[in-house]
C-alpha positions, 0 to 999 in steps of 0.5 A: 373789335367792336362790342357792346358793354351791357355790365350794367343792364343785370343792375339795372334789372334788379333795380327795376325788380324791385321797384315793381315789386313794391310798387302796387304798395307805394301806388296805393301810398300815394292815392291815399295821400290824395284821398286826404287831401282831397277830403280836407279840401272839400271840406274846407270848401263846404265850411266856406260855401256860405251854408251853413254846416255848424255841426259839420254834418255834411261835411261828416257824410263825406267820405275818402276813397281809395280802390281796393288795388290802389288804383285811384282816389275819390271822396263822395257822399256815405253811401250808408242809406238811398232814397231821396233823404239819403246822404247822398241825395242831399250831398247833390241837392246842395252841391248842384240846388233843385226845385222848388216845389209848386203851390197845389192852386186850392186855396184862393188866399195863397200868396208864395212866399218865395217867387223863384223856381230854382234853388241855386246849389252850394258847388262846394264840390265844383269850386274844390275841383281844380285845387285837387287836380293841381295839388294831385298833379304835383304829387304824381310828379313828386312820386314819379320823382321818387321813384325815378331816384328809386331806379338809379336817375338822377 
């Protein structure tokens, strides 16, 4: 007589249920590690961008964030204040550049020292993105391999 043996399904189901119970904490831990790695990369790119940040002011403005449920990791400027002189605004000016204020034209003797219309940014977030992305993918692959081991795979 032909039959299907499902004796291993109960064991697999128990392992899977245990993994699902542990998964939210494991996912949050993974995102905390990714956020820490991203913060280090951003700090390194700020230091190597050519910008004078010898007192680490701009680097200290950048903070790592992990979602309350552990669903995402991010590095962004602190939100301790708002407005045109806030850490977020200054970080954006330094990252992407900004316009230069034009002279009022009121003084006949005024000769501008600056002859460009725009200050180019340092692009430290943009330059760090590809390195962060590659490292985060590697960390996620290692995480997936760990999950497979926990289920009982190779």
